[in-house]
Biopython code that builds the backbone (N, CA, C, O; Angstrom):
import numpy as np
from Bio.PDB.StructureBuilder import StructureBuilder

atoms = [
    (1, "UNK", "N", (9.612, 11.775, 8.268)),
    (1, "UNK", "CA", (8.368, 11.138, 7.855)),
    (1, "UNK", "C", (7.215, 11.832, 8.588)),
    (1, "UNK", "O", (7.250, 11.978, 9.810)),
    (2, "UNK", "N", (6.191, 12.260, 7.835)),
    (2, "UNK", "CA", (5.045, 12.903, 8.465)),
    (2, "UNK", "C", (4.046, 11.853, 8.950)),
    (2, "UNK", "O", (4.220, 10.658, 8.707)),
    (3, "UNK", "N", (3.007, 12.309, 9.633)),
    (3, "UNK", "CA", (2.061, 11.356, 10.231)),
    (3, "UNK", "C", (1.321, 10.529, 9.182)),
    (3, "UNK", "O", (1.026, 9.359, 9.425)),
    (4, "UNK", "N", (1.015, 11.111, 8.021)),
    (4, "UNK", "CA", (0.344, 10.346, 6.974)),
    (4, "UNK", "C", (1.258, 9.251, 6.442)),
    (4, "UNK", "O", (0.836, 8.104, 6.297)),
    (5, "UNK", "N", (2.493, 9.594, 6.155)),
    (5, "UNK", "CA", (3.406, 8.569, 5.632)),
    (5, "UNK", "C", (3.702, 7.503, 6.689)),
    (5, "UNK", "O", (3.899, 6.336, 6.350)),
    (6, "UNK", "N", (3.734, 7.891, 7.962)),
    (6, "UNK", "CA", (3.906, 6.905, 9.037)),
    (6, "UNK", "C", (2.715, 5.955, 9.092)),
    (6, "UNK", "O", (2.884, 4.749, 9.273)),
    (7, "UNK", "N", (1.517, 6.498, 8.938)),
    (7, "UNK", "CA", (0.315, 5.659, 8.947)),
    (7, "UNK", "C", (0.307, 4.718, 7.743)),
    (7, "UNK", "O", (0.020, 3.529, 7.881)),
    (8, "UNK", "N", (0.621, 5.253, 6.568)),
    (8, "UNK", "CA", (0.677, 4.424, 5.361)),
    (8, "UNK", "C", (1.717, 3.321, 5.554)),
    (8, "UNK", "O", (1.460, 2.165, 5.220)),
    (9, "UNK", "N", (2.889, 3.667, 6.088)),
    (9, "UNK", "CA", (3.948, 2.683, 6.314)),
    (9, "UNK", "C", (3.479, 1.590, 7.269)),
    (9, "UNK", "O", (3.719, 0.408, 7.023)),
    (10, "UNK", "N", (2.819, 1.971, 8.348)),
    (10, "UNK", "CA", (2.340, 0.989, 9.317)),
    (10, "UNK", "C", (1.347, 0.031, 8.683)),
    (10, "UNK", "O", (1.454, -1.183, 8.856)),
    (11, "UNK", "N", (0.372, 0.575, 7.943)),
    (11, "UNK", "CA", (-0.666, -0.264, 7.332)),
    (11, "UNK", "C", (-0.064, -1.186, 6.270)),
    (11, "UNK", "O", (-0.362, -2.380, 6.248)),
    (12, "UNK", "N", (0.772, -0.647, 5.402)),
    (12, "UNK", "CA", (1.360, -1.461, 4.329)),
    (12, "UNK", "C", (2.299, -2.518, 4.906)),
    (12, "UNK", "O", (2.262, -3.672, 4.479)),
    (13, "UNK", "N", (3.131, -2.147, 5.860)),
    (13, "UNK", "CA", (4.048, -3.120, 6.461)),
    (13, "UNK", "C", (3.297, -4.202, 7.238)),
    (13, "UNK", "O", (3.690, -5.368, 7.202)),
    (14, "UNK", "N", (2.230, -3.834, 7.935)),
    (14, "UNK", "CA", (1.411, -4.841, 8.628)),
    (14, "UNK", "C", (0.738, -5.773, 7.630)),
    (14, "UNK", "O", (0.616, -6.973, 7.878)),
    (15, "UNK", "N", (0.306, -5.225, 6.508)),
    (15, "UNK", "CA", (-0.348, -6.011, 5.456)),
    (15, "UNK", "C", (0.660, -6.962, 4.826)),
    (15, "UNK", "O", (0.369, -8.142, 4.629)),
    (16, "UNK", "N", (1.841, -6.449, 4.510)),
    (16, "UNK", "CA", (2.933, -7.219, 3.902)),
    (16, "UNK", "C", (2.428, -8.102, 2.764)),
    (16, "UNK", "O", (2.502, -9.327, 2.855)),
    (17, "UNK", "N", (1.912, -7.492, 1.687)),
    (17, "UNK", "CA", (1.223, -8.245, 0.645)),
    (17, "UNK", "C", (2.083, -9.237, -0.132)),
    (17, "UNK", "O", (1.547, -10.131, -0.787)),
    (18, "UNK", "N", (3.385, -9.097, -0.072)),
    (18, "UNK", "CA", (4.275, -9.983, -0.816)),
    (18, "UNK", "C", (4.991, -10.950, 0.140)),
    (18, "UNK", "O", (5.811, -11.762, -0.289)),
    (19, "UNK", "N", (4.675, -10.854, 1.429)),
    (19, "UNK", "CA", (5.307, -11.692, 2.462)),
    (19, "UNK", "C", (6.829, -11.557, 2.471)),
    (19, "UNK", "O", (7.556, -12.550, 2.473)),
    (20, "UNK", "N", (7.288, -10.317, 2.476)),
    (20, "UNK", "CA", (8.724, -10.045, 2.489)),
    (20, "UNK", "C", (9.278, -9.876, 3.906)),
    (20, "UNK", "O", (10.458, -10.122, 4.154)),
    (21, "UNK", "N", (8.428, -9.461, 4.813)),
    (21, "UNK", "CA", (8.891, -9.145, 6.164)),
    (21, "UNK", "C", (8.689, -10.349, 7.071)),
    (21, "UNK", "O", (7.674, -11.028, 6.917)),
    (22, "UNK", "N", (9.542, -10.648, 7.962)),
    (22, "UNK", "CA", (10.748, -9.934, 8.400)),
    (22, "UNK", "C", (12.020, -10.367, 7.686)),
    (22, "UNK", "O", (13.112, -10.013, 8.133)),
    (23, "UNK", "N", (11.922, -11.113, 6.604)),
    (23, "UNK", "CA", (13.125, -11.597, 5.909)),
    (23, "UNK", "C", (13.923, -10.477, 5.244)),
    (23, "UNK", "O", (15.136, -10.591, 5.071)),
    (24, "UNK", "N", (13.244, -9.405, 4.876)),
    (24, "UNK", "CA", (13.891, -8.277, 4.211)),
    (24, "UNK", "C", (13.885, -7.069, 5.145)),
    (24, "UNK", "O", (13.190, -7.091, 6.161)),
    (25, "UNK", "N", (14.637, -6.022, 4.830)),
    (25, "UNK", "CA", (14.682, -4.831, 5.690)),
    (25, "UNK", "C", (13.284, -4.222, 5.873)),
    (25, "UNK", "O", (12.425, -4.363, 5.002)),
    (26, "UNK", "N", (13.065, -3.554, 6.995)),
    (26, "UNK", "CA", (11.741, -2.981, 7.277)),
    (26, "UNK", "C", (11.326, -1.870, 6.312)),
    (26, "UNK", "O", (10.160, -1.477, 6.290)),
    (27, "UNK", "N", (12.264, -1.362, 5.517)),
    (27, "UNK", "CA", (11.919, -0.315, 4.546)),
    (27, "UNK", "C", (11.720, -0.892, 3.145)),
    (27, "UNK", "O", (11.794, -0.156, 2.161)),
    (28, "UNK", "N", (11.472, -2.176, 3.046)),
    (28, "UNK", "CA", (11.347, -2.854, 1.753)),
    (28, "UNK", "C", (10.243, -2.254, 0.874)),
    (28, "UNK", "O", (10.370, -2.240, -0.350)),
    (29, "UNK", "N", (9.172, -1.764, 1.483)),
    (29, "UNK", "CA", (8.048, -1.194, 0.729)),
    (29, "UNK", "C", (8.111, 0.336, 0.647)),
    (29, "UNK", "O", (7.098, 0.969, 0.346)),
    (30, "UNK", "N", (9.260, 0.936, 0.903)),
    (30, "UNK", "CA", (9.350, 2.394, 0.978)),
    (30, "UNK", "C", (8.926, 3.081, -0.318)),
    (30, "UNK", "O", (8.288, 4.132, -0.260)),
    (31, "UNK", "N", (9.253, 2.532, -1.469)),
    (31, "UNK", "CA", (8.846, 3.159, -2.737)),
    (31, "UNK", "C", (7.332, 3.156, -2.876)),
    (31, "UNK", "O", (6.742, 4.146, -3.310)),
    (32, "UNK", "N", (6.704, 2.051, -2.512)),
    (32, "UNK", "CA", (5.241, 1.963, -2.591)),
    (32, "UNK", "C", (4.595, 2.885, -1.565)),
    (32, "UNK", "O", (3.589, 3.532, -1.857)),
    (33, "UNK", "N", (5.168, 2.948, -0.364)),
    (33, "UNK", "CA", (4.650, 3.832, 0.687)),
    (33, "UNK", "C", (4.745, 5.283, 0.239)),
    (33, "UNK", "O", (3.796, 6.048, 0.410)),
    (34, "UNK", "N", (5.881, 5.667, -0.331)),
    (34, "UNK", "CA", (6.046, 7.041, -0.830)),
    (34, "UNK", "C", (5.049, 7.345, -1.945)),
    (34, "UNK", "O", (4.473, 8.432, -1.977)),
    (35, "UNK", "N", (4.839, 6.401, -2.853)),
    (35, "UNK", "CA", (3.885, 6.610, -3.952)),
    (35, "UNK", "C", (2.466, 6.786, -3.425)),
    (35, "UNK", "O", (1.735, 7.663, -3.887)),
    (36, "UNK", "N", (2.081, 5.971, -2.478)),
    (36, "UNK", "CA", (0.727, 6.072, -1.903)),
    (36, "UNK", "C", (0.569, 7.395, -1.160)),
    (36, "UNK", "O", (-0.465, 8.053, -1.277)),
    (37, "UNK", "N", (1.582, 7.785, -0.401)),
    (37, "UNK", "CA", (1.519, 9.058, 0.340)),
    (37, "UNK", "C", (1.394, 10.233, -0.630)),
    (37, "UNK", "O", (0.602, 11.144, -0.390)),
    (38, "UNK", "N", (2.157, 10.225, -1.715)),
    (38, "UNK", "CA", (2.063, 11.292, -2.713)),
    (38, "UNK", "C", (0.690, 11.297, -3.377)),
    (38, "UNK", "O", (0.123, 12.363, -3.617)),
    (39, "UNK", "N", (0.154, 10.123, -3.673)),
    (39, "UNK", "CA", (-1.169, 10.011, -4.274)),
    (39, "UNK", "C", (-2.231, 10.641, -3.375)),
    (39, "UNK", "O", (-3.207, 11.208, -3.866)),
    (40, "UNK", "N", (-2.040, 10.542, -2.066)),
    (40, "UNK", "CA", (-3.019, 11.047, -1.098)),
    (40, "UNK", "C", (-2.887, 12.543, -0.818)),
    (40, "UNK", "O", (-3.625, 13.081, 0.008)),
    (41, "UNK", "N", (-1.960, 13.221, -1.493)),
    (41, "UNK", "CA", (-1.828, 14.663, -1.273)),
    (41, "UNK", "C", (-3.102, 15.404, -1.648)),
    (41, "UNK", "O", (-3.420, 16.428, -1.043)),
    (42, "UNK", "N", (-3.827, 14.909, -2.625)),
    (42, "UNK", "CA", (-5.149, 15.448, -2.968)),
    (42, "UNK", "C", (-6.186, 14.496, -2.382)),
    (42, "UNK", "O", (-5.952, 13.289, -2.330)),
    (43, "UNK", "N", (-7.326, 15.020, -1.942)),
    (43, "UNK", "CA", (-8.345, 14.152, -1.339)),
    (43, "UNK", "C", (-8.761, 13.017, -2.270)),
    (43, "UNK", "O", (-8.957, 13.222, -3.468)),
    (44, "UNK", "N", (-8.890, 11.833, -1.712)),
    (44, "UNK", "CA", (-9.281, 10.642, -2.460)),
    (44, "UNK", "C", (-10.352, 9.884, -1.691)),
    (44, "UNK", "O", (-10.444, 9.982, -0.468)),
    (45, "UNK", "N", (-11.165, 9.120, -2.432)),
    (45, "UNK", "CA", (-12.110, 8.243, -1.753)),
    (45, "UNK", "C", (-11.518, 6.835, -1.678)),
    (45, "UNK", "O", (-10.461, 6.570, -2.252)),
    (46, "UNK", "N", (-12.187, 5.956, -0.984)),
    (46, "UNK", "CA", (-11.677, 4.601, -0.750)),
    (46, "UNK", "C", (-11.439, 3.861, -2.057)),
    (46, "UNK", "O", (-10.407, 3.209, -2.215)),
    (47, "UNK", "N", (-12.366, 3.948, -2.986)),
    (47, "UNK", "CA", (-12.215, 3.217, -4.248)),
    (47, "UNK", "C", (-11.045, 3.730, -5.079)),
    (47, "UNK", "O", (-10.328, 2.943, -5.696)),
    (48, "UNK", "N", (-10.851, 5.032, -5.096)),
    (48, "UNK", "CA", (-9.716, 5.593, -5.831)),
    (48, "UNK", "C", (-8.397, 5.092, -5.247)),
    (48, "UNK", "O", (-7.493, 4.693, -5.980)),
    (49, "UNK", "N", (-8.302, 5.119, -3.914)),
    (49, "UNK", "CA", (-7.080, 4.668, -3.263)),
    (49, "UNK", "C", (-6.885, 3.161, -3.457)),
    (49, "UNK", "O", (-5.767, 2.717, -3.716)),
    (50, "UNK", "N", (-7.944, 2.380, -3.337)),
    (50, "UNK", "CA", (-7.849, 0.927, -3.535)),
    (50, "UNK", "C", (-7.373, 0.604, -4.950)),
    (50, "UNK", "O", (-6.510, -0.255, -5.135)),
    (51, "UNK", "N", (-7.929, 1.285, -5.940)),
    (51, "UNK", "CA", (-7.494, 1.067, -7.331)),
    (51, "UNK", "C", (-6.019, 1.412, -7.513)),
    (51, "UNK", "O", (-5.284, 0.707, -8.203)),
    (52, "UNK", "N", (-5.598, 2.514, -6.878)),
    (52, "UNK", "CA", (-4.201, 2.927, -6.977)),
    (52, "UNK", "C", (-3.282, 1.898, -6.327)),
    (52, "UNK", "O", (-2.265, 1.523, -6.911)),
    (53, "UNK", "N", (-3.621, 1.441, -5.138)),
    (53, "UNK", "CA", (-2.808, 0.451, -4.426)),
    (53, "UNK", "C", (-2.723, -0.836, -5.239)),
    (53, "UNK", "O", (-1.641, -1.399, -5.410)),
    (54, "UNK", "N", (-3.851, -1.293, -5.732)),
    (54, "UNK", "CA", (-3.878, -2.522, -6.528)),
    (54, "UNK", "C", (-2.970, -2.388, -7.756)),
    (54, "UNK", "O", (-2.140, -3.258, -8.018)),
    (55, "UNK", "N", (-3.131, -1.305, -8.494)),
    (55, "UNK", "CA", (-2.322, -1.081, -9.707)),
    (55, "UNK", "C", (-0.841, -0.946, -9.383)),
    (55, "UNK", "O", (0.006, -1.473, -10.105)),
    (56, "UNK", "N", (-0.529, -0.248, -8.310)),
    (56, "UNK", "CA", (0.854, -0.028, -7.909)),
    (56, "UNK", "C", (1.565, -1.342, -7.597)),
    (56, "UNK", "O", (2.648, -1.604, -8.120)),
    (57, "UNK", "N", (0.959, -2.164, -6.747)),
    (57, "UNK", "CA", (1.603, -3.428, -6.379)),
    (57, "UNK", "C", (1.628, -4.413, -7.546)),
    (57, "UNK", "O", (2.584, -5.174, -7.693)),
    (58, "UNK", "N", (0.588, -4.404, -8.370)),
    (58, "UNK", "CA", (0.569, -5.270, -9.545)),
    (58, "UNK", "C", (1.684, -4.883, -10.516)),
    (58, "UNK", "O", (2.371, -5.748, -11.059)),
    (59, "UNK", "N", (1.859, -3.580, -10.731)),
    (59, "UNK", "CA", (2.907, -3.094, -11.631)),
    (59, "UNK", "C", (4.300, -3.393, -11.083)),
    (59, "UNK", "O", (5.184, -3.808, -11.832)),
    (60, "UNK", "N", (4.498, -3.187, -9.793)),
    (60, "UNK", "CA", (5.828, -3.360, -9.202)),
    (60, "UNK", "C", (6.231, -4.816, -9.022)),
    (60, "UNK", "O", (7.407, -5.152, -9.155)),
    (61, "UNK", "N", (5.259, -5.694, -8.718)),
    (61, "UNK", "CA", (5.601, -7.076, -8.373)),
    (61, "UNK", "C", (5.059, -8.123, -9.344)),
    (61, "UNK", "O", (5.484, -9.277, -9.299)),
    (62, "UNK", "N", (4.130, -7.743, -10.218)),
    (62, "UNK", "CA", (3.550, -8.693, -11.166)),
    (62, "UNK", "C", (2.497, -9.574, -10.516)),
    (62, "UNK", "O", (2.448, -9.713, -9.293)),
    (63, "UNK", "N", (1.658, -10.165, -11.352)),
    (63, "UNK", "CA", (0.517, -10.924, -10.834)),
    (63, "UNK", "C", (0.901, -12.278, -10.243)),
    (63, "UNK", "O", (0.124, -12.856, -9.482)),
    (64, "UNK", "N", (2.070, -12.788, -10.573)),
    (64, "UNK", "CA", (2.471, -14.061, -9.972)),
    (64, "UNK", "C", (2.946, -13.878, -8.536)),
    (64, "UNK", "O", (2.833, -14.798, -7.725)),
    (65, "UNK", "N", (3.477, -12.701, -8.212)),
    (65, "UNK", "CA", (3.935, -12.419, -6.853)),
    (65, "UNK", "C", (2.840, -11.720, -6.048)),
    (65, "UNK", "O", (2.575, -12.091, -4.904)),
    (66, "UNK", "N", (2.207, -10.714, -6.643)),
    (66, "UNK", "CA", (1.123, -9.983, -5.974)),
    (66, "UNK", "C", (-0.198, -10.621, -6.393)),
    (66, "UNK", "O", (-0.735, -10.324, -7.460)),
    (67, "UNK", "N", (-0.708, -11.495, -5.544)),
    (67, "UNK", "CA", (-1.910, -12.235, -5.905)),
    (67, "UNK", "C", (-3.138, -11.824, -5.096)),
    (67, "UNK", "O", (-4.073, -12.610, -4.943)),
    (68, "UNK", "N", (-3.137, -10.607, -4.582)),
    (68, "UNK", "CA", (-4.285, -10.085, -3.839)),
    (68, "UNK", "C", (-5.352, -9.631, -4.838)),
    (68, "UNK", "O", (-5.052, -9.289, -5.982)),
    (69, "UNK", "N", (-6.603, -9.638, -4.375)),
    (69, "UNK", "CA", (-7.644, -9.093, -5.239)),
    (69, "UNK", "C", (-8.007, -7.688, -4.766)),
    (69, "UNK", "O", (-7.549, -7.234, -3.718)),
    (70, "UNK", "N", (-8.832, -7.014, -5.550)),
    (70, "UNK", "CA", (-9.159, -5.621, -5.250)),
    (70, "UNK", "C", (-9.896, -5.464, -3.930)),
    (70, "UNK", "O", (-9.779, -4.421, -3.286)),
    (71, "UNK", "N", (-10.652, -6.475, -3.510)),
    (71, "UNK", "CA", (-11.368, -6.353, -2.229)),
    (71, "UNK", "C", (-10.381, -6.223, -1.067)),
    (71, "UNK", "O", (-10.657, -5.510, -0.102)),
    (72, "UNK", "N", (-9.246, -6.898, -1.149)),
    (72, "UNK", "CA", (-8.213, -6.762, -0.121)),
    (72, "UNK", "C", (-7.650, -5.338, -0.129)),
    (72, "UNK", "O", (-7.352, -4.779, 0.927)),
    (73, "UNK", "N", (-7.508, -4.760, -1.312)),
    (73, "UNK", "CA", (-7.008, -3.391, -1.424)),
    (73, "UNK", "C", (-8.016, -2.382, -0.887)),
    (73, "UNK", "O", (-7.626, -1.339, -0.362)),
    (74, "UNK", "N", (-9.292, -2.678, -1.012)),
    (74, "UNK", "CA", (-10.318, -1.802, -0.425)),
    (74, "UNK", "C", (-10.187, -1.813, 1.090)),
    (74, "UNK", "O", (-10.302, -0.765, 1.726)),
    (75, "UNK", "N", (-9.949, -2.972, 1.673)),
    (75, "UNK", "CA", (-9.742, -3.076, 3.102)),
    (75, "UNK", "C", (-8.527, -2.250, 3.545)),
    (75, "UNK", "O", (-8.589, -1.543, 4.552)),
    (76, "UNK", "N", (-7.441, -2.340, 2.803)),
    (76, "UNK", "CA", (-6.225, -1.579, 3.123)),
    (76, "UNK", "C", (-6.481, -0.083, 2.951)),
    (76, "UNK", "O", (-6.045, 0.710, 3.785)),
    (77, "UNK", "N", (-7.172, 0.314, 1.900)),
    (77, "UNK", "CA", (-7.506, 1.722, 1.683)),
    (77, "UNK", "C", (-8.353, 2.260, 2.831)),
    (77, "UNK", "O", (-8.134, 3.382, 3.287)),
    (78, "UNK", "N", (-9.313, 1.475, 3.298)),
    (78, "UNK", "CA", (-10.123, 1.888, 4.449)),
    (78, "UNK", "C", (-9.270, 2.098, 5.691)),
    (78, "UNK", "O", (-9.495, 3.049, 6.439)),
    (79, "UNK", "N", (-8.299, 1.228, 5.921)),
    (79, "UNK", "CA", (-7.421, 1.377, 7.081)),
    (79, "UNK", "C", (-6.595, 2.644, 6.997)),
    (79, "UNK", "O", (-6.390, 3.324, 8.003)),
    (80, "UNK", "N", (-6.121, 2.967, 5.804)),
    (80, "UNK", "CA", (-5.296, 4.166, 5.626)),
    (80, "UNK", "C", (-6.149, 5.425, 5.795)),
    (80, "UNK", "O", (-5.691, 6.397, 6.396)),
    (81, "UNK", "N", (-7.369, 5.426, 5.281)),
    (81, "UNK", "CA", (-8.194, 6.644, 5.292)),
    (81, "UNK", "C", (-8.966, 6.866, 6.582)),
    (81, "UNK", "O", (-9.516, 7.949, 6.782)),
    (82, "UNK", "N", (-9.022, 5.879, 7.459)),
    (82, "UNK", "CA", (-9.800, 6.100, 8.699)),
    (82, "UNK", "C", (-9.036, 6.872, 9.725)),
    (82, "UNK", "O", (-9.552, 7.135, 10.811)),
]
sb = StructureBuilder()
sb.init_structure("model")
sb.init_model(0)
sb.init_chain("A")
sb.init_seg("    ")
for serial, (resi, resn, name, xyz) in enumerate(atoms, 1):
    if name == "N":
        sb.init_residue(resn, " ", resi, " ")
    sb.init_atom(name, np.array(xyz, "f"), 0.0, 1.0, " ", f" {name:<3s}", serial, name[0])
structure = sb.get_structure()
């Protein structure tokens, strides 16, 4: 795992948007972390990353499970990009 993917993993796991941790294994969000890390291979701004994170979690978990709004994703995107 490189430093970017480690940072993404730390931020996403700390956020725990679906409240899976610590009940599930610590790598529960690995697919989402890998997708976000790959998305960041090209330079992105905060809004682009926030939109991607929002869409990714909404697609993977559905709106009944993932009930965060885009402003929360902007906060997470800022944490990843700083």
